[in-house]
C-alpha positions in Angstrom: 76.5 -112.6 143.5 74.0 -115.2 142.6 71.4 -113.4 144.8 72.1 -110.1 143.1 71.8 -111.7 139.7 68.5 -113.4 140.7 67.1 -110.1 142.0 68.1 -108.2 138.8 66.5 -111.0 136.7 63.3 -110.9 138.7 62.8 -107.1 138.4 64.0 -106.9 134.8 61.7 -109.7 133.8 58.9 -107.9 135.6 59.8 -104.6 133.9 59.9 -106.2 130.5 56.5 -107.9 131.0 55.0 -104.6 132.0 56.5 -102.8 129.1 55.4 -105.4 126.5 52.0 -106.3 127.9 50.7 -103.2 129.5 52.3 -100.4 127.4 50.9 -101.8 124.2 49.3 -98.5 123.1 52.5 -97.4 121.5 55.6 -99.5 122.4 58.8 -98.3 120.7 61.8 -100.6 120.4 63.7 -98.4 122.8 61.0 -98.9 125.5 61.8 -102.6 125.7 65.5 -102.3 125.0 66.7 -101.5 128.6 64.6 -104.2 130.4 65.5 -106.7 127.7 69.2 -106.1 128.1 68.9 -106.3 131.9 67.0 -109.6 131.6 69.5 -111.3 129.3 72.5 -110.1 131.3 70.9 -111.1 134.6 69.9 -114.5 133.3 73.4 -115.2 131.9 75.0 -114.1 135.2 72.6 -116.2 137.3 73.0 -119.3 135.1 76.8 -119.0 135.2 76.9 -118.8 139.0 74.4 -121.6 139.4 76.4 -123.8 137.0 79.6 -123.1 139.1 77.7 -124.0 142.2 76.5 -127.3 140.7 80.1 -128.1 139.7 81.4 -127.4 143.1 78.8 -129.4 145.0 79.6 -132.6 143.2 80.8 -134.9 145.9 80.7 -132.1 148.5 78.5 -132.2 151.6 78.4 -130.2 154.8 78.7 -131.6 158.4 74.9 -132.0 158.6 74.8 -134.0 155.3 73.3 -131.2 153.3 74.6 -130.6 149.8 76.0 -127.2 148.7 73.0 -127.0 146.4 70.6 -127.1 149.3 72.6 -124.5 151.1 72.4 -122.2 148.2 68.7 -122.7 147.8 68.2 -122.0 151.5 70.3 -118.9 151.3 68.3 -117.7 148.3 65.0 -118.2 150.2 66.3 -116.5 153.3 67.7 -113.6 151.3 64.4 -113.3 149.3 62.4 -113.0 152.5 64.8 -110.4 153.8 64.6 -108.4 150.5 60.8 -108.6 150.6 60.6 -107.4 154.2 63.0 -104.5 153.4 60.9 -103.5 150.4 57.7 -103.5 152.4 59.3 -101.4 155.1 60.7 -99.0 152.5 57.2 -98.7 150.9 55.7 -98.0 154.4 58.3 -95.2 154.9 57.6 -93.8 151.5 53.8 -93.7 152.2 54.5 -90.7 154.5 55.7 -88.7 151.5 53.3 -90.1 148.8 49.8 -88.9 148.0 46.7 -91.0 147.6 44.8 -91.8 144.5 43.5 -90.0 142.4 46.0 -87.2 143.3 48.8 -89.6 142.5 47.7 -89.8 138.9 46.9 -86.1 138.4 49.4 -83.5 139.7 51.1 -86.0 141.9 51.3 -83.7 144.9 48.9 -82.8 147.7 46.1 -80.3 147.1 47.9 -77.9 149.5 50.8 -77.6 147.0 48.2 -77.1 144.2 46.6 -74.3 146.0 50.0 -72.6 146.5 50.7 -73.0 142.8 47.6 -71.1 141.9 47.8 -68.6 144.8 48.9 -65.7 142.6 45.4 -65.9 140.8 43.2 -67.3 143.5 42.3 -64.1 145.2 40.3 -62.9 142.2 36.6 -62.6 142.6 34.7 -65.7 141.3 37.9 -67.7 141.0 37.3 -71.5 141.0 39.5 -72.9 143.8 41.4 -76.1 144.0 39.5 -79.1 145.4 40.8 -82.0 147.6 42.1 -83.8 144.5 44.3 -80.8 143.6 42.1 -79.9 140.6 40.4 -76.5 139.9 36.9 -77.9 140.3 34.2 -78.6 142.8 34.4 -81.6 145.1 33.5 -85.0 143.6 33.0 -88.5 145.1 34.8 -91.4 143.5 31.6 -93.3 143.0 29.1 -91.8 140.6 25.9 -90.4 142.0 22.7 -92.1 140.9 20.8 -90.2 138.2 23.8 -88.1 137.0 25.4 -88.4 133.7 29.1 -88.4 134.6 31.6 -86.7 132.1 35.3 -86.5 132.6 37.5 -83.9 130.8 41.1 -85.0 130.2 43.6 -82.4 128.9 46.2 -79.9 129.7 46.4 -76.3 131.0 43.5 -75.2 128.9 41.3 -77.0 131.4 42.8 -75.3 134.5 44.6 -72.1 133.5 43.6 -68.7 132.1 40.1 -67.8 133.3 38.7 -67.3 136.7 36.1 -69.9 135.9 37.7 -72.7 133.8 36.0 -74.5 131.0 34.7 -77.5 132.9 33.1 -75.5 135.6 31.5 -73.1 133.2 30.1 -75.9 131.0 28.7 -77.7 134.0 26.9 -74.6 135.1 25.4 -74.1 131.6 24.4 -77.7 131.3 22.7 -78.2 134.6 20.8 -74.9 134.8 18.0 -75.3 137.3 17.8 -79.1 137.4 21.2 -80.8 137.8 21.5 -83.9 135.7 25.2 -83.8 134.6 28.4 -84.2 136.6 31.5 -82.8 134.9 34.9 -83.7 136.4 38.0 -81.7 135.5 41.0 -84.0 135.1 43.1 -81.3 133.3 46.7 -81.1 134.3 49.1 -78.4 133.0 52.2 -79.2 131.0 51.0 -82.7 130.0 50.7 -84.3 126.6 48.7 -87.0 124.8 50.6 -90.0 126.2 49.8 -88.9 129.7 46.2 -88.2 128.7 46.0 -91.9 127.7 47.4 -93.2 131.0 45.4 -90.7 133.0 42.2 -91.9 131.3 43.2 -95.5 132.0 44.2 -95.2 135.6 42.2 -92.2 136.9 39.4 -91.5 134.5 37.9 -94.9 133.8 38.0 -96.0 137.5 35.6 -93.1 138.1 33.1 -94.9 136.0 32.2 -92.1 133.6 29.5 -92.2 130.9 31.5 -89.9 128.6 35.1 -88.9 128.2 36.0 -85.5 126.6 39.7 -85.3 125.6 41.2 -82.0 124.5 44.3 -81.7 122.4 46.0 -78.3 121.9 47.6 -77.5 118.6 50.2 -75.3 120.2 52.3 -78.0 122.0 50.6 -81.4 121.9 52.2 -82.7 118.7 54.8 -84.7 120.6 57.2 -87.2 119.1 58.1 -89.3 122.1 56.7 -90.2 125.5 56.7 -87.6 128.3 55.8 -90.0 131.2 59.1 -91.7 131.9 59.7 -95.3 132.8 62.9 -96.9 134.2 62.9 -100.1 132.3 59.3 -100.8 133.3 60.5 -101.4 136.9 59.6 -97.9 138.1 57.5 -95.3 136.2 55.8 -92.0 136.7 52.2 -92.8 137.6 49.7 -93.1 136.0 52.0 -95.1 133.7 52.2 -98.6 135.1 55.4 -100.1 136.6 56.4 -103.5 138.1 56.8 -101.9 141.5 53.1 -100.9 141.3 52.2 -104.4 140.3 53.9 -105.6 143.4 51.9 -103.2 145.5 54.8 -100.9 146.2 53.0 -97.8 144.9 54.4 -95.4 147.5 58.0 -96.4 146.9 57.5 -96.1 143.2 56.0 -92.6 143.6 58.9 -91.4 145.7 61.4 -92.7 143.1 59.8 -91.3 140.0 57.4 -88.5 140.9 60.0 -85.7 140.5 60.1 -86.6 136.8 56.4 -85.8 136.4 56.0 -83.2 133.6 53.8 -80.8 135.5 56.2 -80.7 138.5 59.2 -80.2 136.2 57.3 -77.3 134.6 56.5 -75.8 138.1 60.1 -76.1 139.3 61.5 -74.7 136.1 58.6 -72.1 136.0 59.7 -70.5 139.2 62.9 -69.0 137.7 61.1 -68.2 134.5 58.2 -66.5 136.3 60.7 -64.4 138.2 62.4 -63.3 135.0 59.0 -62.5 133.3 57.9 -60.5 136.3 61.1 -58.5 136.1 60.4 -57.9 132.4 56.9 -56.9 133.1 58.1 -54.3 135.7 60.6 -52.9 133.2 58.1 -52.5 130.4 55.4 -51.3 132.8 57.6 -48.4 133.9 57.9 -47.0 130.4 55.5 -44.2 129.7 55.2 -44.2 125.9 55.9 -46.2 122.7 59.4 -44.6 122.3 60.5 -45.6 125.8 59.0 -49.1 125.4 60.8 -49.6 122.1 64.1 -48.5 123.6 63.8 -51.0 126.5 62.8 -53.8 124.1 65.7 -53.2 121.7 68.2 -52.9 124.6 68.0 -56.7 125.2 69.8 -57.4 121.9 73.2 -56.7 120.4 73.6 -53.8 118.0 73.3 -55.8 114.8 70.1 -57.4 115.9 68.8 -54.1 117.2 69.3 -52.5 113.8 67.3 -55.4 112.1 64.5 -55.3 114.6 64.2 -51.5 114.4 64.0 -51.8 110.6 61.2 -54.4 110.9 59.3 -52.2 113.4 59.7 -49.1 111.3 58.3 -51.0 108.2 55.0 -51.6 110.1 52.3 -49.1 110.6 52.2 -46.7 113.5 49.0 -48.4 114.7 50.7 -51.9 114.7 53.6 -50.6 116.6 51.4 -48.9 119.2 49.4 -52.2 119.7 52.6 -54.1 120.2 54.2 -51.7 122.6 51.0 -51.3 124.6 50.8 -55.0 124.9 54.3 -55.1 126.5 53.3 -52.4 128.9 49.8 -53.8 129.7 49.5 -57.5 128.8 46.0 -59.0 129.2 45.1 -59.5 132.8 48.7 -58.5 133.7 50.1 -61.9 132.6 53.4 -61.1 130.9 54.7 -64.3 129.2 57.7 -64.3 126.9 57.3 -67.3 124.7 55.3 -65.7 121.9 57.4 -62.6 122.2 60.5 -64.8 121.7 59.0 -66.6 118.6 57.9 -63.2 117.1 61.4 -61.8 117.7 63.0 -64.8 116.0 60.7 -64.4 113.1 61.5 -60.7 112.8 65.2 -61.7 112.8 64.7 -63.9 109.8 64.5 -67.3 111.4 62.4 -69.5 109.0 59.4 -71.3 110.5 59.1 -75.1 110.3 57.2 -76.2 107.3 55.9 -79.4 108.8 55.3 -81.0 112.1 54.3 -84.7 112.4 51.0 -85.3 114.1 50.9 -89.1 113.8 52.5 -90.0 117.1 50.2 -87.7 119.1 47.2 -89.0 117.2 48.2 -92.6 118.0 47.6 -91.8 121.7 44.3 -90.2 120.9 43.2 -93.2 118.9 44.3 -95.5 121.7 42.3 -93.5 124.1 39.2 -93.7 122.0 39.6 -97.5 121.7 40.1 -97.8 125.5 36.8 -95.9 126.0 35.0 -98.1 123.4 36.1 -101.3 125.1 34.7 -99.9 128.4 31.4 -98.7 127.0 32.3 -95.0 127.5 31.4 -92.4 124.9 34.4 -90.5 123.5 34.7 -86.9 122.2 37.8 -85.3 120.9 38.0 -81.5 121.3 40.8 -79.9 119.2 41.9 -76.6 120.5 43.5 -74.3 117.9 46.7 -72.4 118.4 45.6 -68.8 119.2 47.1 -67.0 116.2 45.1 -69.2 113.8 41.8 -67.9 115.0 42.2 -64.8 117.1 42.6 -61.7 114.9 43.2 -59.5 117.9 46.1 -61.6 119.1 47.6 -61.6 115.6 47.3 -57.8 115.4 49.2 -57.3 118.7 52.3 -59.0 117.2 51.9 -57.7 113.6 54.6 -55.1 114.1 57.2 -57.9 114.3 55.7 -60.7 112.3 52.6 -62.2 110.8 52.3 -64.9 113.4 49.3 -66.6 111.8 51.4 -67.2 108.7 54.5 -68.1 110.6 52.7 -70.8 112.7 50.7 -72.1 109.8 52.5 -75.5 110.1 50.6 -76.0 113.4 47.3 -75.2 111.8 48.1 -77.6 109.0 48.8 -80.4 111.5 45.5 -79.5 113.2 43.6 -80.0 110.0 45.3 -83.4 109.5 44.5 -84.6 113.0 40.9 -83.6 112.6 40.7 -85.3 109.3 42.2 -88.5 110.7 39.9 -88.5 113.7 36.8 -88.0 111.5 37.9 -90.7 109.1 38.2 -93.1 112.1 34.6 -92.3 113.1 35.5 -90.2 116.2 33.1 -87.6 117.6 35.3 -84.5 116.9 34.8 -80.9 117.8 37.1 -78.5 115.9 37.1 -75.3 117.9 38.5 -73.3 115.0 35.0 -73.2 113.8 33.8 -72.0 117.2 36.5 -69.3 117.9 37.2 -68.0 114.4 34.9 -64.9 115.0 35.8 -64.2 118.6 38.6 -61.6 118.8 40.0 -61.6 122.3 39.3 -65.3 122.9 43.0 -65.7 123.9 45.1 -63.7 126.3 47.6 -61.9 124.1 50.8 -62.8 125.9 49.7 -65.8 128.0 48.2 -67.7 125.1 45.4 -69.4 127.1 41.8 -68.6 126.8 40.4 -65.4 128.3 37.2 -65.7 130.2 35.5 -64.6 127.0 37.1 -67.5 125.1 36.1 -70.0 127.9 32.6 -68.7 127.9 32.2 -69.1 124.1 33.6 -72.6 124.1 31.5 -73.6 127.2 28.3 -72.3 125.5 29.1 -74.4 122.4 29.9 -77.6 124.4 26.8 -77.2 126.6 24.6 -77.0 123.5 26.4 -79.9 121.9 26.2 -82.1 125.0 22.7 -81.0 126.1 21.1 -84.3 125.0 24.0 -86.6 125.7 22.3 -88.1 128.8 19.0 -88.7 127.0 20.9 -90.3 124.0 22.8 -92.5 126.4 19.7 -93.7 128.1 18.0 -94.4 124.8 20.7 -96.9 123.7 
């Protein structure tokens, strides 16, 4: 029992230290609560058992003259060595299932699995494939190449989904032209959020020794209110968040324990069933031959009372608006039928009020911490704010107008975008607000998928290439 208490004390103290000292970008009380309770409980238990042993050993001695205290100490040392060897062997076994850095801090799985995840798009002409790090990008070395200005792009699915040629690849092509002088590295991972951006920058981005970090934040789903990379009392954590096991060198063991909780993998596993459902919907709507049939199929998914309300809303819109909506259901952009915006628009049509406010302060705290991390390491930092599609794309708004004014319904997201841009500029950040870039580009977003179309990517890439064209020269001039 004393050994168990000592082991719990050792790991809980280590987890508490990691939580308090390493996770100082945004430590909530709840982050330190679990390892704190474990530490206090283990300490009390170990002290109680040690005190009992000391009481028992008074006057007692073994046949060889050793006291009970010495026996206990010898037992603890022997057991500690046994535990150490066991952990090393477990880590060795786990290494056969873990992936190497930097993959461990990106998608957390081998590039082969990444290629399978994008297989449904990868056969398109000109499609940028997955590299050996599991990223949609060209190959890169860990060490920077002499004479190249290295830029890392950290963000979510807007850096890897949507277009055949993603933003980073398109921007690199425009920047380099005939004489390559820039190296742009895509560290975008779908289904991730600002807390993970911070840890990815710290454990993957900065070790690549970049000159410049470009971090993107998407108004549609990056205004989080809690951490998304989980930690088990600081003892184990989803990398690139640090844990005590990683500090001890047991990286493979830690990855096997916590990797299944990685946000992108949870999205992929959950997305399989969702994708199947959406493909079924796409097939159903695709078989309808006119607006009347499409409307009938759409309404058939709802009970009679909701059907009546939705039909009333549809009939109150113009024939052109209804035609655009039903044609979108039959022929979504690039064949990507996604249901989330359709679900939101349907709820709006049924009278569900939109949120009036969403807090941006927690998400911005991670952005600010990322900028400070770059500043301390001498790396230039640029924040790129990606607007929610309905706030800038008039074509996308028109396709849902038969059900709801989605631009007005989601205005709370645009308001939060304005606040985060204002905060960043007030703090002296280099900020690019893409609302100014995309406002006059109808079709910049895929109407049901919500990511950029190739047209949207190209427009943003052109702007970024122009914006960063002199970044290398300015860096050398300092």
